[in-house]
Structures are given as C-alpha cells and as structure tokens.
C-alpha positions as a Python dict, from the first residue, in 0.01 Angstrom:
ca = {
    (1, 'M'): (0, 0, 0),
    (2, 'A'): (-208, -78, 309),
    (3, 'M'): (-53, -315, 557),
    (4, 'E'): (-263, -600, 691),
    (5, 'G'): (-310, -671, 1058),
    (6, 'V'): (-191, -331, 1177),
    (7, 'V'): (-336, 10, 1257),
    (8, 'I'): (-214, 271, 1009),
    (9, 'D'): (-157, 618, 1155),
    (10, 'C'): (-254, 908, 932),
    (11, 'H'): (-52, 1210, 1044),
    (12, 'S'): (-139, 1433, 747),
    (13, 'V'): (-416, 1509, 502),
    (14, 'N'): (-204, 1350, 228),
    (15, 'A'): (-168, 1026, 426),
    (16, 'W'): (-545, 1021, 486),
    (17, 'E'): (-627, 1083, 120),
    (18, 'E'): (-382, 815, 6),
    (19, 'Q'): (-542, 554, 232),
    (20, 'F'): (-898, 669, 164),
    (21, 'Q'): (-853, 665, -215),
    (22, 'Q'): (-751, 298, -198),
    (23, 'H'): (-1098, 216, -65),
    (24, 'I'): (-1320, 430, -290),
    (25, 'D'): (-1396, 141, -527),
    (26, 'S'): (-1349, -139, -277),
    (27, 'E'): (-1590, -354, -82),
    (28, 'K'): (-1315, -381, 180),
    (29, 'L'): (-1416, -233, 513),
    (30, 'L'): (-1223, 73, 630),
    (31, 'V'): (-1247, 146, 1004),
    (32, 'V'): (-1123, 487, 1119),
    (33, 'D'): (-1048, 573, 1481),
    (34, 'F'): (-1069, 948, 1532),
    (35, 'T'): (-862, 996, 1845),
    (36, 'A'): (-660, 1248, 2047),
    (37, 'S'): (-342, 1204, 2250),
    (38, 'W'): (-498, 1373, 2555),
    (39, 'C'): (-813, 1156, 2548),
    (40, 'G'): (-822, 898, 2830),
    (41, 'P'): (-1089, 671, 2675),
    (42, 'C'): (-893, 681, 2346),
    (43, 'R'): (-586, 544, 2523),
    (44, 'V'): (-796, 271, 2685),
    (45, 'I'): (-952, 153, 2356),
    (46, 'A'): (-632, 183, 2146),
    (47, 'P'): (-494, -165, 2234),
    (48, 'V'): (-839, -317, 2172),
    (49, 'F'): (-851, -149, 1829),
    (50, 'A'): (-501, -282, 1754),
    (51, 'E'): (-606, -634, 1858),
    (52, 'Y'): (-906, -621, 1622),
    (53, 'A'): (-668, -515, 1343),
    (54, 'K'): (-463, -831, 1406),
    (55, 'K'): (-773, -1052, 1411),
    (56, 'K'): (-928, -902, 1097),
    (57, 'P'): (-648, -867, 839),
    (58, 'H'): (-907, -830, 558),
    (59, 'V'): (-1018, -499, 713),
    (60, 'T'): (-816, -174, 700),
    (61, 'F'): (-777, 11, 1030),
    (62, 'L'): (-674, 377, 1035),
    (63, 'K'): (-607, 610, 1325),
    (64, 'V'): (-650, 985, 1280),
    (65, 'D'): (-543, 1224, 1556),
    (66, 'V'): (-800, 1504, 1547),
    (67, 'D'): (-542, 1760, 1663),
    (68, 'E'): (-290, 1665, 1392),
    (69, 'V'): (-540, 1646, 1106),
    (70, 'K'): (-816, 1884, 1212),
    (71, 'S'): (-962, 1931, 864),
    (72, 'I'): (-1040, 1559, 826),
    (73, 'A'): (-1210, 1547, 1165),
    (74, 'Q'): (-1410, 1859, 1075),
    (75, 'N'): (-1511, 1711, 737),
    (76, 'Y'): (-1676, 1422, 921),
    (77, 'S'): (-1817, 1635, 1206),
    (78, 'V'): (-1619, 1453, 1473),
    (79, 'E'): (-1706, 1619, 1803),
    (80, 'A'): (-1615, 1355, 2063),
    (81, 'M'): (-1329, 1112, 2096),
    (82, 'P'): (-1298, 840, 2027),
    (83, 'T'): (-1527, 831, 1725),
    (84, 'F'): (-1512, 524, 1502),
    (85, 'M'): (-1637, 549, 1146),
    (86, 'F'): (-1690, 258, 912),
    (87, 'F'): (-1655, 314, 538),
    (88, 'K'): (-1727, 108, 228),
    (89, 'K'): (-1675, 246, -121),
    (90, 'G'): (-1602, 586, 31),
    (91, 'E'): (-1936, 604, 210),
    (92, 'I'): (-1999, 596, 586),
    (93, 'V'): (-2189, 276, 669),
    (94, 'D'): (-2175, 306, 1049),
    (95, 'K'): (-2046, 519, 1336),
    (96, 'I'): (-1974, 466, 1704),
    (97, 'V'): (-1899, 746, 1948),
    (98, 'G'): (-1715, 645, 2265),
    (99, 'A'): (-1481, 368, 2378),
    (100, 'Q'): (-1737, 90, 2353),
    (101, 'K'): (-1538, -221, 2270),
    (102, 'D'): (-1834, -458, 2238),
    (103, 'D'): (-2015, -225, 1997),
    (104, 'L'): (-1691, -171, 1807),
    (105, 'R'): (-1633, -545, 1770),
    (106, 'A'): (-1995, -607, 1665),
    (107, 'C'): (-1978, -332, 1402),
    (108, 'I'): (-1650, -463, 1260),
    (109, 'V'): (-1790, -816, 1240),
    (110, 'K'): (-2119, -697, 1088),
    (111, 'H'): (-1962, -494, 809),
    (112, 'A'): (-1649, -704, 747),
    (113, 'E'): (-1842, -1026, 704),
    (114, 'V'): (-2065, -873, 437),
    (115, 'A'): (-1757, -801, 229),
    (116, 'T'): (-1625, -1156, 258),
    (117, 'T'): (-1953, -1321, 160),
    (118, 'V'): (-2031, -1114, -150),
    (119, 'S'): (-1973, -1321, -463),
    (120, 'A'): (-1806, -1179, -770),
}
C-alpha cells in the first residue's frame, strides 16, 4: 500500500512494478524522480521533492535510483538526472529534466488538481 505524504524509494524492479500497478487504473497522479546518488542537482532537489510529498498527500511520489534499477530508467529513456515523470493511468502526462523546483511544483499542481476536480 502506498504511504501518503512521503517519498517511496523503489530499489528494485519488483518494487517499481508494485507501485506502478497501483496507478494503472487510477486518476491519482504518480510523480517519479529518476535520480542518482552521485548527482549533485539530485541531492539539491531531493528535500524539495520530499516537501512537495508532504504538501500533496493525494499524490504518490516515487524515487528511482537509475544505477540501482537501470532497466526502468532505460524503459523510459532517462538520460539526465534528475528527470521527473508524471503518470496518470499508466501513461506519461508530463516530464521535466533538471532540478527545476518551480517547474516541478507547477507540474505537480497542474496534474494533481485535475484529479481532485474530476467528478465521479
């Protein structure tokens, strides 16, 4: 089960697939931070990403280390870190490359708010 208000680390393909499958049929926004331990900008944006997770508990935030789970990064053609991908119903709805906190915040707000205003 996904925890709210936290960033969930995916250290294996199985962990990624478990989290991703929970969102295949969901309007809930899934934000994935493709990162690397050696990446300076990744370390700078990490606390910002964690703060957004606390402020947006209705959004799921995942962190994928591209060196630990290379196949997932390759599947999504991640070439630079950090890369943030935004998913709804298993489909990419947006992407940001680089540690751009204002763009990241705007993208989260844009896609998260759509999910909360859709009527059943």
